[in-house]
C-alpha positions in Angstrom: 60.0 118.9 91.6 62.5 119.3 94.6 64.6 115.9 93.0 64.1 116.4 89.6 67.6 116.5 89.1 67.9 112.7 90.6 65.5 111.7 87.7 67.8 113.7 85.3 70.6 112.2 86.4 69.0 109.0 86.0 68.1 109.7 82.5 71.5 110.7 81.6 72.8 107.7 83.1 70.6 105.5 81.1 71.8 106.9 77.9 75.5 106.9 79.1 75.1 103.0 79.2 73.0 102.9 76.0 70.4 101.5 77.8 67.8 102.8 75.1 69.6 100.8 72.1 66.6 98.0 72.5 63.9 100.8 71.7 65.9 101.9 68.8 66.1 98.6 67.5 62.9 97.5 67.8 61.2 100.5 66.5 63.9 101.1 63.3 65.8 97.6 63.1 69.4 97.9 62.8 71.9 97.6 59.8 75.7 98.3 59.0 76.2 102.0 58.3 72.4 102.6 59.7 72.1 106.4 60.6 70.5 108.4 63.5 66.8 108.1 63.3 64.0 110.1 64.9 64.4 108.3 68.4 68.2 108.9 68.5 68.1 112.4 67.6 65.4 112.8 70.2 67.5 111.2 72.7 70.5 113.1 72.0 68.5 116.4 72.2 67.1 115.2 75.5 70.4 114.4 76.8 71.8 118.1 75.8 68.8 119.9 77.8 69.2 117.4 80.7 72.7 118.2 80.9 72.5 122.1 80.9 69.9 121.8 83.4 72.2 119.7 85.7 74.8 122.2 84.9 72.8 125.2 85.7 71.5 123.7 89.0 74.9 122.8 90.3 76.8 126.0 88.9 76.9 127.3 92.2 79.0 124.5 93.6 81.3 124.6 90.4 84.0 126.2 92.1 84.5 122.8 94.1 85.7 120.8 90.9 87.1 124.1 89.1 90.6 122.4 87.9 88.4 119.3 86.6 86.2 121.6 84.8 88.4 123.2 83.1 90.6 120.3 81.8 87.5 118.3 81.0 85.6 121.4 78.6 89.2 122.1 77.6 89.3 118.4 76.2 86.1 118.9 74.4 87.3 122.4 73.2 90.4 120.4 71.6 87.9 117.7 69.9 86.1 120.5 68.5 88.6 121.9 67.2 90.1 119.0 65.6 87.5 120.0 63.1 89.7 122.1 61.5 92.0 119.6 60.3 89.6 116.8 60.3 89.3 114.3 57.2 85.5 114.9 57.7 84.8 118.0 59.6 80.8 117.5 59.6 81.2 114.1 61.5 84.2 115.4 63.7 82.0 118.6 64.7 78.9 116.3 65.5 80.8 114.1 67.7 82.9 116.8 69.4 79.3 118.5 70.2 77.9 115.5 71.9 81.2 115.1 73.7 81.1 118.4 75.2 77.1 118.3 76.2 78.2 115.0 77.6 81.1 116.4 79.8 78.7 119.4 80.9 76.3 116.5 82.1 78.9 114.8 83.7 80.0 117.8 85.6 76.4 118.7 86.5 76.0 115.3 88.1 79.4 115.6 89.9 78.1 118.9 91.6 74.4 118.0 92.3 74.7 114.4 93.7 76.8 112.9 96.5 79.0 110.3 95.5 76.8 107.7 97.1 73.9 108.8 95.7 75.4 108.5 92.1 77.4 105.2 92.6 73.6 103.7 94.1 72.0 105.1 90.9 74.5 103.6 88.8 74.2 100.2 90.5 70.5 100.1 90.2 70.4 101.1 86.9 73.0 98.6 85.5 71.1 96.0 87.5 67.7 96.5 85.9 69.5 96.8 82.3 70.8 93.3 83.2 67.5 91.8 84.5 66.0 93.3 81.3 68.7 91.9 78.9 67.7 88.3 80.7 64.0 89.1 80.6 64.5 89.9 76.8 66.3 86.6 76.3 63.6 84.6 78.1 60.9 86.1 76.1 62.4 86.9 72.9 65.6 85.2 72.2 65.9 86.2 68.8 66.3 90.3 69.8 68.5 89.0 72.8 71.1 88.0 70.2 73.4 89.6 67.5 74.0 88.5 63.9 77.1 86.8 65.1 75.1 84.5 67.9 76.5 86.9 70.9 74.0 87.6 73.7 73.8 91.4 74.1 70.5 91.4 75.7 68.9 94.9 75.3 72.3 96.7 74.4 73.7 97.0 70.9 76.4 94.1 71.1 77.9 92.1 73.8 81.0 94.5 74.5 78.5 97.2 75.4 76.5 94.7 77.8 79.8 93.5 79.1 81.1 97.2 79.9 77.5 98.3 81.4 78.0 95.2 83.7 81.3 95.8 84.7 80.7 99.2 85.8 77.6 98.1 87.8 80.1 95.5 89.2 82.3 98.4 90.1 79.0 100.4 91.7 77.8 97.4 93.6 81.3 96.9 95.4 81.0 100.7 96.1 77.6 99.7 97.7 79.2 97.1 99.8 81.8 98.9 101.2 79.1 101.6 102.4 77.2 99.0 104.1 74.6 98.0 101.7 76.1 94.5 101.5 73.3 92.2 101.0 72.0 94.7 98.0 75.3 95.1 96.9 76.3 91.2 96.6 73.0 90.5 94.6 73.7 93.2 92.2 77.5 92.0 92.1 76.5 88.4 91.5 73.8 89.2 89.0 76.3 91.5 86.9 79.0 89.0 86.6 76.2 86.2 85.4 75.1 88.6 82.4 78.8 89.4 81.7 79.6 85.7 81.8 76.5 85.0 79.9 78.1 87.6 77.0 81.3 86.0 76.8 83.0 89.3 77.0 86.2 88.3 78.0 87.3 91.7 78.6 84.3 92.6 80.9 84.5 89.6 82.8 88.2 90.0 83.5 87.7 93.5 84.3 85.0 92.5 87.1 87.3 90.1 88.6 90.1 92.4 88.8 87.7 94.7 90.3 86.4 92.5 93.1 90.3 91.1 93.6 91.9 94.8 94.0 88.8 95.7 96.2 90.0 93.0 98.6 93.2 93.4 98.5 92.6 97.5 99.6 90.4 96.5 102.1 92.8 94.0 103.9 95.7 97.0 103.5 93.4 99.6 105.4 92.9 96.8 108.1 96.7 96.9 108.9 98.7 94.0 111.2 97.9 90.7 109.7 95.4 91.5 107.0 98.1 94.1 105.3 100.6 91.3 105.4 98.5 88.8 103.8 97.5 91.6 101.3 101.2 92.0 100.7 101.6 88.4 100.1 98.8 88.4 97.9 100.5 91.1 95.7 103.9 89.3 95.5 102.1 85.8 94.4 100.2 87.9 91.6 102.8 89.9 90.3 104.5 87.2 88.3 101.4 85.9 86.8 100.9 89.9 85.4 104.3 90.1 84.3 103.5 86.8 82.5 100.4 88.2 80.9 101.6 91.7 79.8 105.1 90.0 78.3 103.0 87.1 76.7 99.3 87.5 76.7 99.6 85.4 73.5 100.3 82.5 75.4 97.7 83.2 78.3 95.0 83.5 75.6 95.8 79.9 74.1 95.7 78.7 78.1 92.3 79.7 78.3 91.1 78.5 74.9 91.0 82.0 73.2 92.2 83.5 69.8 95.6 84.7 70.6 94.3 87.4 67.9 91.5 88.6 70.4 89.6 87.2 67.3 91.4 89.1 64.7 92.0 92.5 66.6 95.6 92.3 66.3 95.4 92.0 62.8 93.8 94.9 62.5 96.5 96.7 64.6 98.9 95.9 61.6 97.0 97.5 59.3 96.2 100.7 61.4 99.6 101.8 62.8 100.9 102.9 59.4 98.0 105.4 59.3 99.3 106.7 62.6 102.5 107.7 61.1 100.8 109.7 58.7 99.7 112.5 60.8 100.9 111.6 64.0 100.5 115.0 66.3 96.9 115.9 65.7 95.2 112.9 64.4 92.9 112.6 61.6 89.9 114.2 63.7 87.8 113.0 66.1 85.7 110.2 65.2 86.5 110.8 61.8 89.0 107.9 60.5 86.6 104.8 60.6 84.2 106.6 58.3 83.2 105.9 54.6 84.4 109.1 53.5 88.0 108.2 54.6 90.0 106.3 51.9 92.4 104.9 54.4 89.2 103.4 56.3 88.0 101.5 52.7 91.7 100.4 52.3 91.7 98.7 55.8 88.4 97.3 55.2 89.2 95.8 51.4 92.5 94.6 53.3 90.4 92.8 55.9 87.5 91.9 54.1 84.8 93.6 56.7 84.6 97.3 57.8 85.9 97.6 61.1 84.5 100.7 63.1 87.5 100.7 65.1 91.2 99.8 65.9 89.9 97.7 69.0 93.0 99.2 70.9 92.2 102.2 73.4 95.9 103.9 73.1 95.8 103.6 69.3 92.4 104.8 68.7 93.0 107.8 70.6 96.5 108.1 68.4 94.2 107.8 65.2 92.0 110.3 66.1 93.4 113.2 67.9 97.0 112.2 67.9 99.9 112.5 70.2 98.6 115.8 71.5 95.3 114.8 72.1 96.4 111.4 73.4 98.7 113.3 76.0 95.5 115.5 77.0 93.8 112.0 78.1 96.6 110.7 79.7 97.2 113.6 81.8 93.2 113.4 82.8 93.9 109.9 83.9 96.9 110.2 86.0 95.3 113.3 87.2 92.5 111.2 88.3 94.7 108.4 90.0 96.4 110.9 92.2 93.1 112.5 93.2 92.0 109.1 94.1 94.9 107.9 95.9 94.5 111.5 97.9 90.8 110.7 98.4 91.5 107.5 99.9 93.0 109.3 102.9 90.0 111.4 103.6 86.3 110.2 104.9 85.5 109.7 100.9 87.8 106.8 100.9 85.2 104.4 99.3 84.8 107.1 96.6 88.7 107.3 96.3 88.3 103.6 95.8 85.8 103.3 93.3 87.4 106.1 91.3 90.9 104.4 91.5 88.9 101.0 90.3 87.4 103.0 87.4 91.0 103.9 86.5 92.2 100.4 86.5 89.0 99.4 84.4 90.1 101.9 81.7 93.5 100.6 81.4 92.0 96.4 81.3 89.2 97.8 78.8 91.8 99.7 76.8 93.7 96.8 75.5 90.7 95.6 73.1 88.3 98.3 73.0 88.3 102.0 72.5 88.0 104.1 75.9 87.3 107.4 76.9 86.9 108.6 73.3 83.0 107.8 73.5 80.9 109.8 75.8 78.1 107.1 75.4 80.4 104.5 77.2 79.9 103.5 80.7 83.2 103.8 81.8 83.6 107.2 80.3 81.0 108.4 82.6 82.2 106.6 85.6 85.8 108.0 85.3 85.0 111.7 84.8 82.3 111.8 87.3 84.2 109.8 90.1 87.2 112.0 89.3 85.1 115.2 89.5 83.7 114.4 92.8 87.2 113.2 94.4 88.4 116.8 93.5 85.0 118.1 95.1 85.8 116.1 98.1 89.5 116.8 98.7 88.1 120.3 98.7 85.9 119.9 101.0 88.3 118.0 103.4 90.3 121.4 103.4 87.7 123.7 104.1 87.4 123.0 108.0 91.0 124.1 108.3 89.7 127.8 107.0 86.1 127.7 108.6 87.7 126.6 112.1 89.1 130.5 112.1 87.6 133.8 112.3 88.4 137.5 111.9 88.8 139.9 114.8 87.8 142.9 113.1 89.0 145.3 115.7 92.8 144.1 114.9 92.2 142.5 111.4 93.8 139.2 112.4 92.5 135.4 112.4 92.0 134.1 115.7 90.5 130.5 116.9 86.9 130.6 117.9 
């Protein structure tokens, strides 16, 4: 029972990347607007119990991440408070409670596991999820594809699969940096293959950016001629990035992709006016895209299909929690970037790189998908956990300066040992 917290963490990560979707799908089927069933309810309850158990076990180390804990729980509290002004208070309250328990579990993992343990666990789970998706494709192709013909493997849809593979690639790169080169390379290769098979453009791009950024950072850290090469690569890449930022439609057309991101930019035009109706606090956490909201129904009538999200991370935040809540999320993101950069100057620089890459991933995914709002997304867990671990590593790095001193009891002054 000494390692029960590791098994509990494994369950939490499995639930966080939505790897249990296949079980629910095979047992109960799927349809639009499907409510929770006994299996999903059981998993949710078990997640809550697991979160509390992990939090309790790591409570004595909570002071090492106290600022991050305060901000994360404060964010969950804000989401819960949004039920007061929500268009659908019950949906908001349920969603916010799940977010709260998810945050509690993330704090538990950050205080119980070492950074390498967590990243190795994440890499293994995402690898096994990718293998399982390929096995499902070979054994039962009908269950491996969605209604639109997209490869989704054991997950609910291709974008969920792609995001899990992207986070698996991030964890695999972490393993390569810590010396697990063969295992990391195998895991990274499979993550990339499965992401490409899903044809999730955002996830594939994220994986390649992870790898490219990781290599550039490695060259910069080597110094000398390698650093000059890295700077040259950045200079050569910068015009391309500026071009993509200024004219993404042209880039998508060059790649043979729909410049409207498969109709997603069309959704933005319908959604933006509703943001202005409640700009400061939003419509309530996870409450906008419900059948109880006339605005969502109007958008569905205009588009001739019901969309579950705005397909843009920033716009989705503004809809649900307004400017106030979005500022909270941005504060957490900026703080995590700052902690990551500081952590890269300590012995935990590998963790700092992984945390920084997770922040980069949030930006990339946020262009066309929801980010950080949903706790059951792989990127949300990686973002919070690595950020908390960076804070813990920085506090640990500062501790020797004080432990290296001892007190002279007779004179009441610190002296060197």
